[in-house]
C-alpha positions in Angstrom: -57.4 64.1 20.5 -54.3 62.4 19.1 -52.1 65.4 19.8 -53.4 65.5 23.4 -52.5 61.9 24.0 -49.1 62.6 22.5 -48.5 65.4 24.9 -49.5 63.1 27.8 -46.7 60.7 26.9 -44.0 63.4 27.1 -42.3 61.9 30.2 -41.6 58.7 28.3 -41.0 60.4 24.9 -38.4 62.6 26.4 -36.5 59.6 27.7 -36.8 58.0 24.2 -35.3 61.3 22.8 -32.5 60.8 25.2 -31.8 57.3 23.9 -31.7 58.6 20.4 -29.3 61.4 21.5 -27.0 58.9 23.0 -27.0 56.8 19.9 -26.1 59.8 17.8 -23.2 60.6 20.1 -22.0 57.1 19.8 -22.2 57.2 16.0 -20.3 60.5 16.1 -17.5 58.7 18.1 -17.7 60.7 21.3 -15.5 58.8 23.7 -15.9 60.7 27.0 -18.1 58.9 29.6 -19.0 62.2 31.3 -20.6 63.4 28.1 -23.0 60.4 28.0 -23.7 60.9 31.7 -24.6 64.6 31.2 -26.8 63.8 28.3 -28.6 61.0 30.2 -29.2 63.2 33.2 -30.4 66.1 31.2 -33.1 64.0 29.5 -33.9 62.4 32.9 -34.5 65.9 34.4 -36.7 66.9 31.4 -38.7 63.7 31.9 -39.2 64.4 35.6 -40.3 68.0 34.7 -43.0 66.7 32.4 -44.0 64.0 34.9 -44.7 66.8 37.4 -46.5 69.0 34.9 -48.6 66.1 33.6 -48.8 64.1 36.9 -52.5 63.3 36.5 -52.7 63.0 32.7 -52.7 59.6 31.0 -52.5 58.8 27.3 -54.1 55.3 27.6 -56.7 55.5 30.4 -57.8 51.9 29.6 -54.4 50.6 30.5 -52.7 53.2 32.6 -53.4 55.8 35.3 -51.1 58.6 36.4 -51.7 60.3 39.7 -49.9 61.6 42.8 -48.9 58.1 43.9 -47.2 57.3 40.6 -45.6 60.7 40.6 -44.1 60.0 44.1 -42.4 56.9 43.0 -41.3 58.3 39.7 -39.7 61.3 41.4 -37.9 59.1 44.0 -36.7 56.7 41.3 -35.5 59.6 39.2 -33.7 61.2 42.1 -31.8 57.9 42.8 -31.1 57.4 39.1 -29.8 61.0 38.7 -27.2 60.4 41.4 -26.3 56.9 40.0 -25.8 58.3 36.4 -23.5 61.0 37.6 -21.3 58.6 39.6 -21.3 55.9 36.9 -19.3 58.4 34.7 -16.4 58.2 37.1 -16.4 54.4 36.9 -16.5 54.3 33.1 -14.0 57.0 32.8 -11.5 55.1 35.0 -12.1 52.0 32.8 -11.6 54.1 29.6 -15.1 53.2 28.4 -17.9 55.4 27.2 -20.6 53.5 29.0 -23.0 54.3 26.1 -24.8 50.9 26.3 -25.2 51.3 30.1 -26.8 54.7 29.8 -29.2 53.6 27.0 -30.3 50.6 29.0 -30.9 52.7 32.1 -33.1 55.2 30.2 -34.9 52.2 28.7 -35.4 50.8 32.2 -36.8 54.2 33.4 -39.4 54.1 30.6 -40.4 50.6 31.5 -40.5 51.4 35.3 -42.7 54.4 34.6 -45.2 52.2 32.6 -45.1 49.5 35.3 -46.0 52.1 38.0 -48.9 53.5 35.9 -50.3 50.2 34.8 -53.9 49.4 35.9 -54.3 46.5 33.4 -52.6 43.1 33.5 -51.6 43.1 29.8 -49.1 46.1 30.0 -48.0 44.9 33.4 -47.0 41.5 31.9 -45.4 43.0 28.8 -43.4 45.6 30.9 -42.3 42.9 33.3 -40.8 40.9 30.4 -39.1 44.0 29.0 -37.7 44.8 32.4 -36.3 41.3 32.7 -34.6 41.6 29.3 -33.1 45.0 30.1 -31.8 43.6 33.4 -30.3 40.7 31.5 -28.5 43.1 29.1 -27.3 45.2 32.1 -25.8 42.1 33.7 -24.1 41.4 30.5 -22.0 44.6 30.7 -18.6 43.3 31.7 -15.1 44.1 30.7 -13.5 41.0 32.0 -12.1 38.4 29.6 -13.6 35.5 31.4 -17.2 34.6 30.5 -19.9 34.9 33.2 -22.8 32.5 33.6 -24.8 35.1 35.6 -26.7 36.8 32.8 -27.8 33.4 31.3 -28.8 32.1 34.7 -30.8 35.3 35.4 -32.6 35.2 32.1 -33.5 31.5 32.6 -35.1 32.0 36.0 -36.7 35.3 34.8 -38.1 33.5 31.8 -39.7 30.9 34.1 -41.2 33.7 36.2 -42.5 35.5 33.2 -44.1 32.2 32.0 -45.8 31.8 35.4 -47.1 35.4 35.1 -48.4 34.6 31.6 -50.2 31.5 32.8 -52.0 33.5 35.5 -52.8 36.3 33.0 -54.2 33.8 30.5 -56.5 32.2 33.1 -57.8 35.6 34.3 -58.1 36.8 30.7 -60.4 33.8 29.9 -62.5 34.2 33.0 -63.1 37.9 32.4 -63.5 37.8 28.6 -60.4 40.0 28.1 -61.2 42.6 30.7 -58.2 42.2 33.0 -58.2 45.6 34.6 -57.2 45.7 38.3 -60.7 46.7 39.3 -62.4 43.9 37.3 -60.0 41.3 38.6 -60.4 42.5 42.2 -64.2 42.2 41.9 -63.8 38.6 40.6 -61.5 37.7 43.5 -64.1 39.1 45.9 -67.0 37.3 44.3 -65.3 33.9 44.2 -62.9 34.1 47.1 -62.9 30.4 47.7 -61.8 29.5 44.1 -58.4 27.8 44.1 -57.7 28.5 40.4 -58.3 32.2 41.0 -56.0 32.2 44.1 -53.3 30.3 42.1 -53.6 33.0 39.3 -53.1 35.7 41.9 -50.0 33.9 43.2 -48.7 33.6 39.7 -49.0 37.4 39.3 -47.3 38.3 42.6 -44.4 35.8 42.8 -42.5 37.3 39.9 -42.3 40.6 41.6 -41.1 39.0 44.9 -38.5 37.2 42.9 -37.4 40.4 41.1 -37.0 42.1 44.5 -34.6 39.4 45.6 -36.6 38.3 48.6 -35.9 34.8 50.0 -36.1 32.1 48.8 -35.0 33.9 45.6 -32.1 35.6 47.3 -29.5 33.8 45.1 -30.5 36.1 42.2 -30.2 39.2 44.4 -26.6 38.3 45.2 -25.9 37.7 41.5 -27.3 41.1 40.5 -25.6 43.2 43.2 -22.5 41.1 43.7 -21.4 40.1 40.2 -22.5 43.1 38.1 -20.1 46.0 37.5 -20.4 48.8 40.1 -22.8 51.1 38.2 -25.0 48.0 37.4 -24.9 46.9 41.0 -25.9 50.4 42.0 -28.9 50.3 39.7 -30.1 46.9 41.0 -29.6 47.9 44.7 -31.5 51.2 44.6 -33.3 52.3 41.4 -35.1 49.1 40.5 -36.3 48.2 44.0 -37.9 51.7 44.4 -40.0 51.2 41.3 -40.8 47.5 42.0 -42.0 48.2 45.5 -44.2 50.9 44.1 -45.8 48.4 41.7 -46.2 45.7 44.4 -47.9 48.1 46.9 -50.3 49.3 44.2 -51.1 45.7 43.3 -51.8 44.9 47.0 -54.2 47.8 47.4 -56.0 47.7 44.1 -55.8 44.1 43.0 -55.1 41.6 45.9 -57.1 43.1 48.8 -59.8 40.3 48.6 -57.1 37.8 49.3 -55.5 39.6 52.2 -56.3 36.7 54.6 -54.6 34.2 52.3 -51.6 36.4 51.4 -50.9 37.7 54.9 -49.2 34.5 56.1 -47.4 34.1 52.8 -46.0 37.6 52.9 -45.0 37.1 56.5 -43.2 33.8 55.7 -41.3 35.3 52.8 -40.5 38.4 55.0 -39.1 36.4 57.9 -37.1 34.2 55.6 -35.6 37.3 54.0 -34.8 38.7 57.4 -33.0 35.5 58.5 -31.2 34.8 55.2 -30.3 38.5 54.8 -28.7 38.8 58.3 -26.8 35.5 58.0 -25.7 36.1 54.4 -24.3 39.5 55.3 -22.1 37.9 57.9 -20.9 35.1 55.6 -19.6 37.4 52.8 -16.5 39.4 52.5 -17.4 41.3 49.2 -18.9 44.6 50.1 -21.4 44.6 47.3 -22.7 41.2 48.3 -22.9 42.3 52.0 -25.0 45.2 50.9 -27.2 42.9 48.8 -27.9 40.7 51.8 -28.4 43.8 54.0 -31.0 44.9 51.5 -32.7 41.5 51.7 -33.1 41.9 55.5 -34.6 45.4 55.1 -36.8 44.4 52.2 -38.1 41.6 54.4 -39.1 44.2 57.0 -41.0 46.1 54.2 -42.8 43.0 53.2 -43.7 42.2 56.8 -45.4 45.5 57.0 -47.3 44.9 53.8 -48.6 41.7 55.2 -51.1 43.6 57.3 -52.8 44.8 54.2 -53.7 48.2 55.8 -53.0 51.5 54.2 -51.3 53.0 57.3 -48.9 50.0 57.5 -48.3 50.2 53.7 -47.2 53.9 54.3 -45.0 52.8 57.1 -43.4 50.3 54.8 -42.9 53.0 52.2 -41.2 55.3 54.8 -39.0 52.4 55.9 -38.1 51.7 52.3 -37.2 55.3 51.5 -34.9 55.8 54.5 -33.2 52.4 53.9 -32.5 53.2 50.3 -31.1 56.6 51.2 -28.7 54.9 53.7 -27.7 52.2 51.2 -27.0 54.9 48.7 -24.5 56.4 51.2 -22.7 53.0 51.2 -22.5 52.9 47.4 -21.1 56.4 47.4 -18.2 55.2 49.5 -17.7 52.3 47.1 -17.1 54.7 44.3 -14.3 56.4 46.3 -12.5 53.1 47.1 -9.9 52.9 44.4 -6.3 51.9 44.4 -4.0 52.2 41.3 -7.0 52.7 39.1 -8.8 49.6 40.4 -12.0 49.7 42.3 -11.9 47.7 45.6 -14.8 45.6 46.9 -13.6 43.4 49.8 -13.8 44.1 53.5 -10.0 43.8 53.8 -9.6 46.7 51.3 -11.1 49.0 54.0 -8.2 48.3 56.4 -6.9 51.6 57.7 -9.3 53.6 55.6 -10.0 56.0 58.5 -6.3 56.9 58.6 -6.2 58.4 55.1 -9.9 59.0 54.4 -11.5 60.1 57.7 -14.5 61.9 56.0 -15.2 59.0 53.7 -15.0 56.6 56.6 -17.3 58.9 58.6 -19.9 58.7 55.8 -19.7 54.9 55.8 -20.1 55.0 59.5 -23.2 57.2 59.3 -24.7 54.9 56.6 -24.1 51.7 58.6 -25.3 53.2 61.9 -28.4 54.4 60.1 -29.1 50.9 58.7 -28.7 49.4 62.2 -31.4 51.9 63.3 -29.3 54.1 65.6 -31.2 57.2 66.6 -31.6 59.9 65.4 -30.6 58.7 61.9 -33.2 58.1 59.3 -33.7 54.3 59.5 -34.4 54.6 63.3 -37.7 56.4 62.5 -38.7 53.6 60.0 -37.7 50.8 62.4 -39.5 52.5 65.3 -42.7 52.7 63.1 -42.3 49.0 62.1 -41.8 47.8 65.7 -44.8 49.8 66.8 -47.0 48.3 64.1 -45.8 44.8 65.0 -46.6 45.3 68.6 -50.0 46.9 67.8 -51.0 43.9 65.7 -49.7 41.3 68.1 -46.9 40.0 65.9 -44.7 39.2 69.0 -42.8 36.2 67.5 -42.1 38.1 64.3 -40.9 41.0 66.3 -38.5 38.8 68.3 -37.1 37.3 65.1 -36.7 40.7 63.5 -34.9 42.2 66.5 -32.6 39.1 67.0 -31.5 39.1 63.4 -31.0 42.9 63.5 -28.3 42.1 66.1 -26.9 39.5 63.7 -26.9 42.0 60.9 -25.3 44.6 63.1 -22.3 42.2 63.6 -21.6 42.4 59.9 -21.7 46.2 60.0 -19.5 46.3 63.0 -16.9 44.1 61.3 -16.8 46.7 58.5 -16.4 49.5 61.0 -13.7 47.6 62.9 -11.7 47.0 59.7 -11.9 50.6 58.6 -11.0 52.1 62.0 -8.7 49.6 63.7 -6.9 47.4 61.1 -3.6 48.4 59.7 -3.6 50.0 56.3 -2.8 47.6 53.4 -3.7 49.7 50.4 -2.6 53.0 49.0 -5.8 54.8 47.8 -6.0 57.0 44.8 -7.0 60.7 45.2 -10.6 61.1 45.9 -12.8 62.8 43.3 -14.5 66.0 44.6 -17.8 65.1 42.9 -18.0 62.0 45.1 -17.3 64.1 48.2 -20.1 66.5 47.3 -22.6 63.6 46.7 -21.5 62.0 49.9 -22.1 65.2 52.0 -25.5 65.6 50.3 -26.6 62.0 50.9 -25.4 62.1 54.6 -27.3 65.3 55.1 -30.4 63.6 53.7 -30.0 60.6 56.0 -29.7 62.9 59.0 -32.3 65.6 58.1 -35.0 63.2 57.0 -35.2 61.9 60.5 -36.4 65.4 61.7 -39.2 65.6 59.1 -38.4 69.1 57.8 -41.3 71.1 56.5 -43.8 68.4 57.5 -42.2 66.3 54.7 -43.9 63.0 55.6 -47.3 64.5 55.7 -46.8 65.6 52.0 -45.5 62.1 51.2 -48.5 60.6 53.0 -51.0 62.7 51.0 -49.4 61.6 47.8 -49.1 57.9 48.9 -52.7 57.6 50.0 -54.0 58.4 46.5 -53.3 54.7 45.7 -56.4 53.7 47.5 -58.7 56.1 45.6 
């Protein structure tokens, strides 16, 4: 029995083996960033292989459950992480750094994300949330500037407060249920005592930390910190990999844990969502740093995802997932362009650095154009399909005021995107760009192909995704 449980943990054990491998390379004084990136991606692929083979096997069934739903989010998180790890080697190579600490922390984060997704018990969920916060803190601390930054300390302070809130909710539920804090047991308790304010408060204490970690308003200041002040590979992780895992956890909690409180949570979710839409669109227009613009852009789109989740229906949850997927693909295209923006060995991050980019980098600028038009929702690009589904659901459920707010601030957000496009195509060149790496070009072509092709649903792709997603309700 023990050996069987050990086999079932292979997806996580393989990542742990990757961490040990990286440490050995560091001790042997390997100094090439690409070596650490290749090792990290090799062990990531091995972990994904075992995740597929053992997709419905669980080592600790009292605390975790693996199924097609968890596999779906693990594969998507792994896909984004694989691209991110490959590109990060270019950044660390330019900085003459190995990036060993970064790669180890990312593999640690992938282990924690996997456990978060598989959790069906509040205790491992709380412990993994605390571990995730600490790993994020260490990632934010990766900096090669001489000036100290207060961002990691500020992040850890707020995250500590959120973890404390989570712990208080956990302790109350633990006492009420005599230690049996499985999702199913908590959901039954919520249904039996729906009018209990302490139970409602404990549910809020469990959910709010995840809304905070996703950077939704009014917690948007931390989202800007993570995406805007971390180094480019760290910003890439916070913008794409972490949100995919966290949304998977939140959707699972909504379906399996919080459904008895859907009437109470629906207006709360809608309020957070509309605030995120408003602050996201306005914040993107008020920033000149490209990473921060993308952070606020993500906030707008994440607000749309949360608005769909506020219906607490499985079909709108799937619509939220589709919207999330196509948005992250488009955002990834933007980050690929960021890796190619380099002048005299220095990575550029301001809008002004894009001036005249189309003159010397027509294909790179074209990729940026496709990504931004996709995020606006221009047909037939990927996000159009997600936005069309979102608008249809809002109309169908009578959310006319919310729909008006969403569409108005989409125009506001489009203004920020158009400013980027105008600078790249119509401003005079002010920077001499370094030669573009072929690897970035290949990734960019692949990502743009995904953004375009996904909109045509090849091979009935979304039916396959739907079949995997709906397992969350079983």
